[in-house]
C-alpha positions in Angstrom: 98.4 20.6 -15.3 99.4 17.8 -13.0 102.9 16.5 -13.8 102.6 13.3 -11.5 99.2 11.4 -10.2 100.0 8.6 -7.6 97.2 6.2 -7.2 96.1 4.1 -4.8 93.9 2.0 -6.7 90.5 0.4 -5.9 90.2 -1.9 -3.0 87.1 -4.3 -2.9 88.2 -6.0 0.1 90.0 -3.3 2.4 91.2 -5.4 5.6 91.1 -1.9 7.5 87.6 -1.3 6.5 86.2 -4.4 7.5 87.9 -4.2 11.2 87.9 -0.5 12.2 85.1 0.9 9.7 87.9 3.0 8.0 90.6 3.2 5.2 94.2 3.4 6.2 95.9 6.7 4.6 98.2 6.2 1.6 101.0 7.2 3.5 103.8 5.5 1.3 102.2 7.8 -1.9 102.3 11.0 0.6 106.2 10.3 1.4 106.6 10.0 -2.4 105.0 13.0 -3.2 106.4 15.1 -0.4 109.9 14.5 -2.0 108.4 14.9 -5.8 107.2 18.2 -4.5 110.0 19.5 -2.9 112.0 19.1 -6.4 109.4 21.0 -8.0 106.9 18.8 -9.5 103.1 19.5 -9.3 102.0 16.2 -7.9 98.0 14.8 -7.2 96.9 11.8 -5.2 93.8 10.1 -6.1 92.8 7.7 -2.9 90.3 5.3 -4.5 89.0 3.3 -1.4 88.9 6.5 0.7 86.7 8.2 -2.3 85.0 5.2 -2.9 85.9 5.4 -6.4 85.6 2.4 -9.2 88.1 1.6 -11.8 86.1 3.8 -14.4 86.3 6.6 -12.0 89.7 6.9 -11.9 90.4 6.4 -15.4 87.8 9.7 -16.0 89.9 11.4 -13.3 92.6 10.6 -15.1 91.6 11.8 -18.4 90.8 15.1 -17.1 94.2 15.3 -15.3 96.3 14.4 -18.4 99.4 13.6 -16.4 102.9 13.1 -17.5 103.8 10.3 -15.3 101.3 7.9 -13.4 102.3 5.9 -10.3 100.5 3.0 -8.7 
């Protein structure tokens, strides 16, 4: 079971994708996840822009994971 899920929400108009053809990784969420993991929490990150997920896709994933805490 996942204690914490951190979400990079879907981004309809990513400035990085427009200029570079890429999506930037959510470094801030990675830093937060690293600290939480060091404290013993089980953490997952949903990077919706990189995975090309819609809001509904994110919701379905959250329903399956049933986390205690969600961070956006």
